[in-house]
C-alpha positions as protocol buffer text, in pm:
chain_id: "A"
residue {
  index: 1
  type: MET
  ca { x: 6118 y: -789 z: 1461 }
}
residue {
  index: 2
  type: ALA
  ca { x: 6057 y: -463 z: 1605 }
}
residue {
  index: 3
  type: ALA
  ca { x: 6154 y: -315 z: 1290 }
}
residue {
  index: 4
  type: ALA
  ca { x: 5878 y: -567 z: 1139 }
}
residue {
  index: 5
  type: GLY
  ca { x: 5597 y: -484 z: 1397 }
}
residue {
  index: 6
  type: LEU
  ca { x: 5611 y: -126 z: 1312 }
}
residue {
  index: 7
  type: MET
  ca { x: 5580 y: -177 z: 965 }
}
residue {
  index: 8
  type: THR
  ca { x: 5266 y: -370 z: 1011 }
}
residue {
  index: 9
  type: LEU
  ca { x: 5135 y: -117 z: 1271 }
}
residue {
  index: 10
  type: GLY
  ca { x: 5210 y: 155 z: 997 }
}
residue {
  index: 11
  type: SER
  ca { x: 5036 y: -59 z: 705 }
}
residue {
  index: 12
  type: TYR
  ca { x: 4721 y: -89 z: 933 }
}
residue {
  index: 13
  type: ALA
  ca { x: 4687 y: 305 z: 949 }
}
residue {
  index: 14
  type: GLN
  ca { x: 4668 y: 298 z: 599 }
}
residue {
  index: 15
  type: ILE
  ca { x: 4344 y: 110 z: 616 }
}
residue {
  index: 16
  type: LYS
  ca { x: 4003 y: 260 z: 623 }
}
residue {
  index: 17
  type: THR
  ca { x: 3665 y: 104 z: 737 }
}
residue {
  index: 18
  type: PRO
  ca { x: 3348 y: 225 z: 805 }
}
residue {
  index: 19
  type: ALA
  ca { x: 3246 y: 463 z: 1068 }
}
residue {
  index: 20
  type: PRO
  ca { x: 3001 y: 274 z: 1312 }
}
residue {
  index: 21
  type: SER
  ca { x: 2797 y: 596 z: 1375 }
}
residue {
  index: 22
  type: PRO
  ca { x: 2861 y: 790 z: 1031 }
}
residue {
  index: 23
  type: SER
  ca { x: 2834 y: 1154 z: 1092 }
}
residue {
  index: 24
  type: ALA
  ca { x: 2590 y: 1363 z: 874 }
}
residue {
  index: 25
  type: LYS
  ca { x: 2477 y: 1701 z: 815 }
}
residue {
  index: 26
  type: ILE
  ca { x: 2117 y: 1822 z: 721 }
}
residue {
  index: 27
  type: GLU
  ca { x: 2067 y: 2208 z: 576 }
}
residue {
  index: 28
  type: GLN
  ca { x: 1706 y: 2352 z: 552 }
}
residue {
  index: 29
  type: THR
  ca { x: 1587 y: 2711 z: 502 }
}
residue {
  index: 30
  type: VAL
  ca { x: 1293 y: 2744 z: 737 }
}
residue {
  index: 31
  type: GLY
  ca { x: 1133 y: 3097 z: 664 }
}
residue {
  index: 32
  type: LEU
  ca { x: 1405 y: 3319 z: 620 }
}
residue {
  index: 33
  type: THR
  ca { x: 1638 y: 3145 z: 887 }
}
residue {
  index: 34
  type: ASP
  ca { x: 1914 y: 2896 z: 779 }
}
residue {
  index: 35
  type: VAL
  ca { x: 1903 y: 2600 z: 1001 }
}
residue {
  index: 36
  type: SER
  ca { x: 2170 y: 2327 z: 990 }
}
residue {
  index: 37
  type: VAL
  ca { x: 2260 y: 2001 z: 1219 }
}
residue {
  index: 38
  type: THR
  ca { x: 2578 y: 1790 z: 1259 }
}
residue {
  index: 39
  type: TYR
  ca { x: 2525 y: 1478 z: 1409 }
}
residue {
  index: 40
  type: SER
  ca { x: 2664 y: 1117 z: 1406 }
}
residue {
  index: 41
  type: ARG
  ca { x: 2418 y: 832 z: 1333 }
}
residue {
  index: 42
  type: PRO
  ca { x: 2470 y: 510 z: 1567 }
}
residue {
  index: 43
  type: SER
  ca { x: 2249 y: 227 z: 1450 }
}
residue {
  index: 44
  type: MET
  ca { x: 2015 y: -21 z: 1622 }
}
residue {
  index: 45
  type: LYS
  ca { x: 2224 y: -335 z: 1546 }
}
residue {
  index: 46
  type: GLY
  ca { x: 1979 y: -599 z: 1736 }
}
residue {
  index: 47
  type: ARG
  ca { x: 1947 y: -362 z: 2052 }
}
residue {
  index: 48
  type: THR
  ca { x: 1703 y: -212 z: 2249 }
}
residue {
  index: 49
  type: ILE
  ca { x: 1728 y: 153 z: 2235 }
}
residue {
  index: 50
  type: MET
  ca { x: 1492 y: 342 z: 2442 }
}
residue {
  index: 51
  type: GLY
  ca { x: 1551 y: 270 z: 2811 }
}
residue {
  index: 52
  type: ASN
  ca { x: 1829 y: 51 z: 2740 }
}
residue {
  index: 53
  type: LEU
  ca { x: 2106 y: 202 z: 2571 }
}
residue {
  index: 54
  type: VAL
  ca { x: 1985 y: 533 z: 2596 }
}
residue {
  index: 55
  type: PRO
  ca { x: 1863 y: 523 z: 2940 }
}
residue {
  index: 56
  type: TYR
  ca { x: 1545 y: 694 z: 3041 }
}
residue {
  index: 57
  type: ASP
  ca { x: 1580 y: 1027 z: 3297 }
}
residue {
  index: 58
  type: LYS
  ca { x: 1971 y: 1089 z: 3225 }
}
residue {
  index: 59
  type: VAL
  ca { x: 2106 y: 1333 z: 3003 }
}
residue {
  index: 60
  type: TRP
  ca { x: 2222 y: 1198 z: 2660 }
}
residue {
  index: 61
  type: ARG
  ca { x: 2404 y: 1366 z: 2404 }
}
residue {
  index: 62
  type: THR
  ca { x: 2148 y: 1287 z: 2165 }
}
residue {
  index: 63
  type: GLY
  ca { x: 2349 y: 1084 z: 1881 }
}
residue {
  index: 64
  type: ALA
  ca { x: 2694 y: 953 z: 1924 }
}
residue {
  index: 65
  type: ASN
  ca { x: 3040 y: 1087 z: 1942 }
}
residue {
  index: 66
  type: ALA
  ca { x: 3126 y: 1431 z: 1939 }
}
residue {
  index: 67
  type: ASN
  ca { x: 2820 y: 1699 z: 2025 }
}
residue {
  index: 68
  type: THR
  ca { x: 2502 y: 1710 z: 1804 }
}
residue {
  index: 69
  type: ILE
  ca { x: 2528 y: 2074 z: 1659 }
}
residue {
  index: 70
  type: VAL
  ca { x: 2214 y: 2290 z: 1578 }
}
residue {
  index: 71
  type: GLU
  ca { x: 2289 y: 2640 z: 1394 }
}
residue {
  index: 72
  type: PHE
  ca { x: 2038 y: 2911 z: 1337 }
}
residue {
  index: 73
  type: SER
  ca { x: 2110 y: 3216 z: 1082 }
}
residue {
  index: 74
  type: THR
  ca { x: 1862 y: 3451 z: 1324 }
}
residue {
  index: 75
  type: PRO
  ca { x: 1720 y: 3431 z: 1659 }
}
residue {
  index: 76
  type: VAL
  ca { x: 1465 y: 3149 z: 1694 }
}
residue {
  index: 77
  type: THR
  ca { x: 1201 y: 3113 z: 1984 }
}
residue {
  index: 78
  type: VAL
  ca { x: 1238 y: 2767 z: 2170 }
}
residue {
  index: 79
  type: GLY
  ca { x: 971 y: 2707 z: 2465 }
}
residue {
  index: 80
  type: GLY
  ca { x: 901 y: 3054 z: 2444 }
}
residue {
  index: 81
  type: LYS
  ca { x: 1240 y: 3184 z: 2504 }
}
residue {
  index: 82
  type: GLU
  ca { x: 1423 y: 3346 z: 2241 }
}
residue {
  index: 83
  type: LEU
  ca { x: 1804 y: 3190 z: 2110 }
}
residue {
  index: 84
  type: LYS
  ca { x: 2055 y: 3417 z: 1962 }
}
residue {
  index: 85
  type: ALA
  ca { x: 2157 y: 3314 z: 1605 }
}
residue {
  index: 86
  type: GLY
  ca { x: 2458 y: 3077 z: 1665 }
}
residue {
  index: 87
  type: ALA
  ca { x: 2560 y: 2732 z: 1705 }
}
residue {
  index: 88
  type: TYR
  ca { x: 2418 y: 2523 z: 2022 }
}
residue {
  index: 89
  type: ALA
  ca { x: 2493 y: 2152 z: 2120 }
}
residue {
  index: 90
  type: LEU
  ca { x: 2171 y: 1954 z: 2115 }
}
residue {
  index: 91
  type: TYR
  ca { x: 2120 y: 1746 z: 2461 }
}
residue {
  index: 92
  type: SER
  ca { x: 1780 y: 1564 z: 2580 }
}
residue {
  index: 93
  type: LYS
  ca { x: 1651 y: 1368 z: 2862 }
}
residue {
  index: 94
  type: PRO
  ca { x: 1484 y: 1095 z: 2728 }
}
residue {
  index: 95
  type: GLY
  ca { x: 1163 y: 984 z: 2936 }
}
residue {
  index: 96
  type: LYS
  ca { x: 881 y: 734 z: 2888 }
}
residue {
  index: 97
  type: LYS
  ca { x: 628 y: 1003 z: 2898 }
}
residue {
  index: 98
  type: SER
  ca { x: 836 y: 1298 z: 2795 }
}
residue {
  index: 99
  type: TRP
  ca { x: 1138 y: 1416 z: 2684 }
}
residue {
  index: 100
  type: GLU
  ca { x: 1349 y: 1735 z: 2816 }
}
residue {
  index: 101
  type: ILE
  ca { x: 1555 y: 1894 z: 2522 }
}
residue {
  index: 102
  type: TYR
  ca { x: 1807 y: 2148 z: 2608 }
}
residue {
  index: 103
  type: PHE
  ca { x: 2009 y: 2379 z: 2380 }
}
residue {
  index: 104
  type: TYR
  ca { x: 2353 y: 2400 z: 2534 }
}
residue {
  index: 105
  type: ASN
  ca { x: 2584 y: 2699 z: 2492 }
}
residue {
  index: 106
  type: ASP
  ca { x: 2910 y: 2504 z: 2484 }
}
residue {
  index: 107
  type: THR
  ca { x: 2961 y: 2297 z: 2203 }
}
residue {
  index: 108
  type: SER
  ca { x: 3306 y: 2163 z: 2277 }
}
residue {
  index: 109
  type: ASN
  ca { x: 3200 y: 1865 z: 2451 }
}
residue {
  index: 110
  type: TRP
  ca { x: 3248 y: 1501 z: 2329 }
}
residue {
  index: 111
  type: GLY
  ca { x: 2948 y: 1361 z: 2454 }
}
residue {
  index: 112
  type: THR
  ca { x: 2778 y: 1471 z: 2765 }
}
residue {
  index: 113
  type: PRO
  ca { x: 3006 y: 1764 z: 2940 }
}
residue {
  index: 114
  type: ARG
  ca { x: 3180 y: 1606 z: 3267 }
}
residue {
  index: 115
  type: GLU
  ca { x: 2970 y: 1878 z: 3491 }
}
residue {
  index: 116
  type: TRP
  ca { x: 2686 y: 2001 z: 3345 }
}
residue {
  index: 117
  type: ASP
  ca { x: 2639 y: 2348 z: 3401 }
}
residue {
  index: 118
  type: GLU
  ca { x: 2286 y: 2486 z: 3413 }
}
residue {
  index: 119
  type: SER
  ca { x: 2362 y: 2836 z: 3326 }
}
residue {
  index: 120
  type: LYS
  ca { x: 2490 y: 2735 z: 2986 }
}
residue {
  index: 121
  type: VAL
  ca { x: 2137 y: 2602 z: 2893 }
}
residue {
  index: 122
  type: ALA
  ca { x: 2025 y: 2880 z: 2626 }
}
residue {
  index: 123
  type: ALA
  ca { x: 1659 y: 2736 z: 2607 }
}
residue {
  index: 124
  type: SER
  ca { x: 1486 y: 2421 z: 2706 }
}
residue {
  index: 125
  type: ILE
  ca { x: 1141 y: 2256 z: 2587 }
}
residue {
  index: 126
  type: THR
  ca { x: 949 y: 1933 z: 2740 }
}
residue {
  index: 127
  type: VAL
  ca { x: 771 y: 1754 z: 2474 }
}
residue {
  index: 128
  type: ASN
  ca { x: 593 y: 1409 z: 2437 }
}
residue {
  index: 129
  type: PRO
  ca { x: 753 y: 1103 z: 2246 }
}
residue {
  index: 130
  type: ILE
  ca { x: 530 y: 945 z: 1971 }
}
residue {
  index: 131
  type: GLN
  ca { x: 549 y: 583 z: 1912 }
}
residue {
  index: 132
  type: MET
  ca { x: 586 y: 503 z: 1553 }
}
residue {
  index: 133
  type: PRO
  ca { x: 480 y: 147 z: 1390 }
}
residue {
  index: 134
  type: ILE
  ca { x: 795 y: 54 z: 1232 }
}
residue {
  index: 135
  type: ASN
  ca { x: 1166 y: 54 z: 1355 }
}
residue {
  index: 136
  type: VAL
  ca { x: 1440 y: 353 z: 1250 }
}
residue {
  index: 137
  type: GLU
  ca { x: 1731 y: 152 z: 1208 }
}
residue {
  index: 138
  type: SER
  ca { x: 1971 y: 444 z: 1243 }
}
residue {
  index: 139
  type: PHE
  ca { x: 1947 y: 748 z: 1470 }
}
residue {
  index: 140
  type: THR
  ca { x: 1794 y: 1042 z: 1240 }
}
residue {
  index: 141
  type: ILE
  ca { x: 1737 y: 1394 z: 1313 }
}
residue {
  index: 142
  type: THR
  ca { x: 1491 y: 1597 z: 1036 }
}
residue {
  index: 143
  type: VAL
  ca { x: 1359 y: 1899 z: 987 }
}
residue {
  index: 144
  type: ASP
  ca { x: 978 y: 1869 z: 974 }
}
residue {
  index: 145
  type: ASP
  ca { x: 637 y: 2094 z: 947 }
}
residue {
  index: 146
  type: LEU
  ca { x: 782 y: 2357 z: 764 }
}
residue {
  index: 147
  type: THR
  ca { x: 594 y: 2684 z: 804 }
}
residue {
  index: 148
  type: ASN
  ca { x: 730 y: 3034 z: 734 }
}
residue {
  index: 149
  type: ASP
  ca { x: 708 y: 3107 z: 1094 }
}
residue {
  index: 150
  type: GLY
  ca { x: 903 y: 2798 z: 1222 }
}
residue {
  index: 151
  type: ALA
  ca { x: 962 y: 2378 z: 1187 }
}
residue {
  index: 152
  type: SER
  ca { x: 1026 y: 2100 z: 1414 }
}
residue {
  index: 153
  type: LEU
  ca { x: 1349 y: 1936 z: 1460 }
}
residue {
  index: 154
  type: GLY
  ca { x: 1240 y: 1574 z: 1447 }
}
residue {
  index: 155
  type: ILE
  ca { x: 1432 y: 1330 z: 1668 }
}
residue {
  index: 156
  type: MET
  ca { x: 1400 y: 956 z: 1530 }
}
residue {
  index: 157
  type: TRP
  ca { x: 1523 y: 593 z: 1649 }
}
residue {
  index: 158
  type: GLU
  ca { x: 1406 y: 274 z: 1699 }
}
residue {
  index: 159
  type: LYS
  ca { x: 968 y: 330 z: 1743 }
}
residue {
  index: 160
  type: THR
  ca { x: 1020 y: 663 z: 1884 }
}
residue {
  index: 161
  type: TYR
  ca { x: 984 y: 1030 z: 1688 }
}
residue {
  index: 162
  type: VAL
  ca { x: 1013 y: 1351 z: 1910 }
}
residue {
  index: 163
  type: GLY
  ca { x: 941 y: 1651 z: 1751 }
}
residue {
  index: 164
  type: VAL
  ca { x: 1086 y: 1976 z: 1890 }
}
residue {
  index: 165
  type: PRO
  ca { x: 895 y: 2307 z: 1759 }
}
residue {
  index: 166
  type: PHE
  ca { x: 1094 y: 2616 z: 1706 }
}
residue {
  index: 167
  type: GLY
  ca { x: 964 y: 2959 z: 1568 }
}
residue {
  index: 168
  type: VAL
  ca { x: 1168 y: 3195 z: 1325 }
}
residue {
  index: 169
  type: PRO
  ca { x: 1131 y: 3577 z: 1264 }
}
residue {
  index: 170
  type: ALA
  ca { x: 1009 y: 3535 z: 875 }
}
residue {
  index: 171
  type: ASN
  ca { x: 737 y: 3789 z: 929 }
}
residue {
  index: 172
  type: GLU
  ca { x: 929 y: 4034 z: 1150 }
}
residue {
  index: 173
  type: THR
  ca { x: 1172 y: 4035 z: 890 }
}
residue {
  index: 174
  type: VAL
  ca { x: 958 y: 4063 z: 610 }
}
residue {
  index: 175
  type: MET
  ca { x: 731 y: 4365 z: 763 }
}
residue {
  index: 176
  type: ALA
  ca { x: 1063 y: 4528 z: 869 }
}
residue {
  index: 177
  type: SER
  ca { x: 1176 y: 4513 z: 516 }
}
residue {
  index: 178
  type: ILE
  ca { x: 835 y: 4631 z: 359 }
}
residue {
  index: 179
  type: ASP
  ca { x: 833 y: 4938 z: 591 }
}
residue {
  index: 180
  type: LYS
  ca { x: 1188 y: 5009 z: 478 }
}
residue {
  index: 181
  type: VAL
  ca { x: 1125 y: 5002 z: 120 }
}
residue {
  index: 182
  type: ILE
  ca { x: 773 y: 5154 z: 137 }
}
residue {
  index: 183
  type: SER
  ca { x: 959 y: 5437 z: 354 }
}
residue {
  index: 184
  type: GLY
  ca { x: 1247 y: 5483 z: 122 }
}
residue {
  index: 185
  type: PRO
  ca { x: 1596 y: 5484 z: 118 }
}
residue {
  index: 186
  type: ASP
  ca { x: 1746 y: 5599 z: 455 }
}
residue {
  index: 187
  type: ALA
  ca { x: 2062 y: 5780 z: 487 }
}
residue {
  index: 188
  type: GLY
  ca { x: 2312 y: 5515 z: 463 }
}
residue {
  index: 189
  type: ASP
  ca { x: 2138 y: 5408 z: 134 }
}
residue {
  index: 190
  type: TYR
  ca { x: 2237 y: 5725 z: -38 }
}
residue {
  index: 191
  type: TYR
  ca { x: 2569 y: 5764 z: 124 }
}
residue {
  index: 192
  type: THR
  ca { x: 2658 y: 5404 z: 1 }
}
residue {
  index: 193
  type: ALA
  ca { x: 2527 y: 5483 z: -361 }
}
residue {
  index: 194
  type: ALA
  ca { x: 2663 y: 5828 z: -371 }
}
residue {
  index: 195
  type: THR
  ca { x: 3045 y: 5700 z: -285 }
}
residue {
  index: 196
  type: TYR
  ca { x: 3008 y: 5397 z: -524 }
}
residue {
  index: 197
  type: LEU
  ca { x: 2909 y: 5623 z: -798 }
}
residue {
  index: 198
  type: SER
  ca { x: 3181 y: 5876 z: -733 }
}
residue {
  index: 199
  type: SER
  ca { x: 3467 y: 5605 z: -675 }
}
residue {
  index: 200
  type: THR
  ca { x: 3350 y: 5450 z: -1034 }
}
residue {
  index: 201
  type: ASP
  ca { x: 3310 y: 5793 z: -1159 }
}
residue {
  index: 202
  type: GLN
  ca { x: 2961 y: 5706 z: -1260 }
}
residue {
  index: 203
  type: SER
  ca { x: 2686 y: 5948 z: -1297 }
}
residue {
  index: 204
  type: LEU
  ca { x: 2837 y: 6202 z: -1062 }
}
residue {
  index: 205
  type: ASP
  ca { x: 2542 y: 6465 z: -1076 }
}
residue {
  index: 206
  type: LYS
  ca { x: 2314 y: 6172 z: -956 }
}
residue {
  index: 207
  type: ALA
  ca { x: 2612 y: 6084 z: -677 }
}
residue {
  index: 208
  type: ALA
  ca { x: 2596 y: 6453 z: -583 }
}
residue {
  index: 209
  type: GLU
  ca { x: 2213 y: 6439 z: -561 }
}
residue {
  index: 210
  type: TYR
  ca { x: 2230 y: 6147 z: -323 }
}
residue {
  index: 211
  type: MET
  ca { x: 2515 y: 6285 z: -113 }
}
residue {
  index: 212
  type: GLU
  ca { x: 2301 y: 6603 z: -50 }
}
residue {
  index: 213
  type: LYS
  ca { x: 2000 y: 6355 z: 57 }
}
residue {
  index: 214
  type: ALA
  ca { x: 2243 y: 6144 z: 282 }
}
residue {
  index: 215
  type: MET
  ca { x: 2385 y: 6475 z: 424 }
}
residue {
  index: 216
  type: SER
  ca { x: 2060 y: 6616 z: 518 }
}
residue {
  index: 217
  type: MET
  ca { x: 1955 y: 6323 z: 702 }
}
residue {
  index: 218
  type: ILE
  ca { x: 2250 y: 6284 z: 890 }
}
residue {
  index: 219
  type: GLU
  ca { x: 2266 y: 6497 z: 1210 }
}
residue {
  index: 220
  type: ASN
  ca { x: 2605 y: 6503 z: 1261 }
}
residue {
  index: 221
  type: PRO
  ca { x: 2820 y: 6401 z: 940 }
}
residue {
  index: 222
  type: ARG
  ca { x: 3142 y: 6222 z: 1043 }
}
residue {
  index: 223
  type: PHE
  ca { x: 3507 y: 6378 z: 907 }
}
residue {
  index: 224
  type: TRP
  ca { x: 3507 y: 6070 z: 692 }
}
residue {
  index: 225
  type: GLN
  ca { x: 3166 y: 6146 z: 495 }
}
residue {
  index: 226
  type: LEU
  ca { x: 3255 y: 6496 z: 493 }
}
residue {
  index: 227
  type: ARG
  ca { x: 3573 y: 6413 z: 295 }
}
residue {
  index: 228
  type: GLN
  ca { x: 3379 y: 6198 z: 35 }
}
residue {
  index: 229
  type: GLN
  ca { x: 3102 y: 6500 z: -14 }
}
residue {
  index: 230
  type: SER
  ca { x: 3412 y: 6726 z: -57 }
}
residue {
  index: 231
  type: LEU
  ca { x: 3570 y: 6522 z: -309 }
}
residue {
  index: 232
  type: LEU
  ca { x: 3236 y: 6461 z: -480 }
}
residue {
  index: 233
  type: LEU
  ca { x: 3139 y: 6832 z: -498 }
}
residue {
  index: 234
  type: ALA
  ca { x: 3490 y: 6888 z: -663 }
}
residue {
  index: 235
  type: LYS
  ca { x: 3467 y: 6631 z: -915 }
}
residue {
  index: 236
  type: VAL
  ca { x: 3085 y: 6800 z: -1008 }
}
residue {
  index: 237
  type: GLY
  ca { x: 3273 y: 7134 z: -1039 }
}
residue {
  index: 238
  type: ASN
  ca { x: 3137 y: 7268 z: -721 }
}
residue {
  index: 239
  type: LYS
  ca { x: 3439 y: 7386 z: -568 }
}
residue {
  index: 240
  type: LYS
  ca { x: 3300 y: 7650 z: -326 }
}
residue {
  index: 241
  type: GLY
  ca { x: 3119 y: 7341 z: -162 }
}
residue {
  index: 242
  type: ALA
  ca { x: 3387 y: 7127 z: -171 }
}
residue {
  index: 243
  type: ILE
  ca { x: 3586 y: 7375 z: 36 }
}
residue {
  index: 244
  type: LYS
  ca { x: 3319 y: 7414 z: 281 }
}
residue {
  index: 245
  type: ALA
  ca { x: 3291 y: 7012 z: 317 }
}
residue {
  index: 246
  type: ALA
  ca { x: 3682 y: 6952 z: 346 }
}
residue {
  index: 247
  type: GLN
  ca { x: 3695 y: 7227 z: 567 }
}
residue {
  index: 248
  type: SER
  ca { x: 3426 y: 7072 z: 813 }
}
residue {
  index: 249
  type: SER
  ca { x: 3589 y: 6756 z: 772 }
}
residue {
  index: 250
  type: LEU
  ca { x: 3949 y: 6880 z: 874 }
}
residue {
  index: 251
  type: ALA
  ca { x: 3777 y: 7061 z: 1168 }
}
residue {
  index: 252
  type: LYS
  ca { x: 3646 y: 6735 z: 1307 }
}
residue {
  index: 253
  type: ALA
  ca { x: 3950 y: 6506 z: 1218 }
}
residue {
  index: 254
  type: LYS
  ca { x: 4169 y: 6742 z: 1408 }
}
residue {
  index: 255
  type: LYS
  ca { x: 3919 y: 6719 z: 1704 }
}
residue {
  index: 256
  type: ALA
  ca { x: 3927 y: 6354 z: 1661 }
}
residue {
  index: 257
  type: GLY
  ca { x: 4304 y: 6319 z: 1655 }
}
residue {
  index: 258
  type: ASN
  ca { x: 4301 y: 6149 z: 1296 }
}
residue {
  index: 259
  type: ALA
  ca { x: 4615 y: 6290 z: 1144 }
}
residue {
  index: 260
  type: ASP
  ca { x: 4559 y: 6100 z: 801 }
}
residue {
  index: 261
  type: TYR
  ca { x: 4210 y: 6297 z: 764 }
}
residue {
  index: 262
  type: VAL
  ca { x: 4415 y: 6619 z: 863 }
}
residue {
  index: 263
  type: LYS
  ca { x: 4647 y: 6568 z: 595 }
}
residue {
  index: 264
  type: LEU
  ca { x: 4395 y: 6429 z: 336 }
}
residue {
  index: 265
  type: ASN
  ca { x: 4201 y: 6771 z: 337 }
}
residue {
  index: 266
  type: MET
  ca { x: 4503 y: 6982 z: 382 }
}
residue {
  index: 267
  type: ASP
  ca { x: 4637 y: 6873 z: 81 }
}
residue {
  index: 268
  type: SER
  ca { x: 4295 y: 6905 z: -89 }
}
residue {
  index: 269
  type: LEU
  ca { x: 4235 y: 7266 z: 40 }
}
residue {
  index: 270
  type: LYS
  ca { x: 4576 y: 7356 z: -105 }
}
residue {
  index: 271
  type: GLU
  ca { x: 4507 y: 7209 z: -423 }
}
residue {
  index: 272
  type: TRP
  ca { x: 4162 y: 7387 z: -465 }
}
residue {
  index: 273
  type: GLY
  ca { x: 4324 y: 7745 z: -359 }
}
residue {
  index: 274
  type: ALA
  ca { x: 4193 y: 7747 z: 4 }
}
residue {
  index: 275
  type: LEU
  ca { x: 4508 y: 7721 z: 172 }
}
C-alpha cells in the first residue's frame, strides 16, 4: 500500500495545471531607456478587490507571488528623485483618495518584506487613482503615455487605474551624443581605431595617423598604449619612432612592476637592434 501511495503521489507530480496568478513580462522602450516589468496576474474571480482583498492604507506587493520587478536600463526620475539604472521591487500603499508607490532596492522578497526597511526605498511618489467605467478582471501593469522624456507605469485592477509617472534622460543623452559627434572623435576613438586597424593589418598608414592623434590627446600615455604605438610604428617602417615608443613603454612598465610588458618591450628592442 505504501508503495502504491508513493506511485500515486509521483503520478500527481507530473500533472500540470494553470497557475491561479500567471506570470507576465512586458518590455517597452521609452525614449532611449529600456523598461521591463515582471509580475504575476491574480484575477477578481467575483471578489471585491480594492479595500477588501487589497486593503487600504497597508503596503501591498502590487501583484501576487514574488516581487513585481521593474527594471530600467538607464537612470530615471520618479517623484523628482533619480533612480539608478537597475531593478526595483514595486510596492504600493493603496488608499481611497491616493496611493503611495515605492521603488524598493531589495527584490528578493516573496510578497512584502517581513520587516519594511525605509532605507531601501530608492524613490517614492504619491499618485491619485482614477475610477474606470468597466472592470479589469486580471491585475494588469502597462507602460502608458509615452513621450521622448518619460511615460507612466499603469496599474489596473477592478475599476481602479493608477498612473505612476517617470522621466527618462533621452534629451540629455541625445545632446551629449550631438556634442560628441560635432566636436569630433576623442583620444579613445582614435586609439581604438588605430589598434583595430593595426591588429588586422588594414590601412596601416591611416592607423598610424590615428595613433598619432590619440597620443597627442593623451596627457600621460600608459605603457600598454605606448606598446601598441611602438608595434604600429614598426609595421609602417618607422623603426626610430618604434624604438622611442618601446623605450617609453619599457620605463613605465618597470615603474608599474609589470613583468610581462617589460619582457615584451625588451624583446622588441632587441629585435629592432636597440639593445
